[in-house]
C-alpha positions in Angstrom: -46.4 -65.5 -56.7 -49.7 -63.2 -55.1 -48.9 -59.5 -53.8 -50.0 -60.3 -50.3 -47.1 -63.6 -50.8 -44.9 -60.8 -52.3 -45.2 -57.7 -50.1 -45.0 -60.0 -46.3 -41.4 -61.2 -48.3 -40.6 -57.6 -48.9 -41.0 -56.2 -45.8 -39.9 -59.0 -43.9 -36.3 -59.0 -45.9 -36.3 -55.3 -45.3 -36.3 -55.6 -41.8 -32.7 -58.6 -41.8 -31.5 -55.8 -43.9 -32.3 -53.1 -41.1 -30.8 -55.6 -38.5 -27.8 -56.0 -40.8 -26.7 -52.4 -40.8 -27.1 -51.7 -37.5 -25.1 -55.0 -36.5 -22.8 -53.5 -39.1 -22.8 -49.9 -37.3 -22.0 -51.1 -34.0 -18.9 -53.0 -35.2 -17.3 -50.5 -37.4 -13.9 -48.5 -37.0 -13.7 -46.4 -39.8 -16.1 -42.9 -39.8 -17.4 -42.9 -43.5 -18.5 -46.4 -43.7 -19.8 -45.6 -40.7 -21.8 -43.0 -41.6 -23.0 -44.1 -45.1 -24.1 -47.2 -43.0 -26.0 -45.2 -41.1 -27.3 -43.3 -44.2 -28.3 -47.0 -46.2 -29.9 -47.5 -42.6 -32.6 -45.1 -42.4 -33.5 -44.7 -45.9 -34.1 -48.7 -45.8 -35.8 -47.5 -42.6 -37.8 -44.9 -44.9 -38.5 -48.1 -48.1 -39.3 -50.6 -44.7 -42.1 -48.0 -43.2 -44.0 -47.4 -46.6 -43.9 -51.2 -47.3 -45.5 -51.5 -43.8 -48.2 -49.2 -44.5 -48.9 -50.3 -47.7 -49.8 -54.1 -46.1 -51.5 -53.0 -43.1 -53.5 -50.3 -45.8 -54.5 -53.7 -47.5 -55.0 -55.7 -44.7 -52.3 -58.5 -45.4 -49.9 -57.1 -41.7 -52.0 -56.7 -38.5 -50.0 -54.9 -35.7 -49.8 -55.8 -32.7 -51.9 -54.1 -30.2 -51.4 -51.5 -28.0 -50.7 -52.4 -25.1 -52.4 -51.8 -22.2 -51.8 -49.3 -18.7 -50.6 -52.4 -16.2 -48.2 -54.4 -19.3 -46.5 -51.2 -19.6 -45.6 -49.9 -16.0 -44.7 -53.8 -15.8 -42.1 -52.8 -17.5 -41.5 -49.5 -16.1 -41.1 -50.9 -13.1 -38.6 -53.7 -13.9 -36.4 -51.4 -15.8 -36.1 -49.0 -13.1 
């Protein structure tokens, strides 16, 4: 497996893990477990950010273009 595939696979896995943590936090009824999940989710988000930056810097991941002003206004108007 080459570096690009490995890095993108790691990024995808981290994104899934963060999603699962968020779901677990929402469903949790135990405060200690909830706090532990929040801490783990925050740590995963930091690792995910580092992985994203590495993939972006190497050209393995190209983020979406920023939204234009018209798109931003359309979303603002739709939720107002």
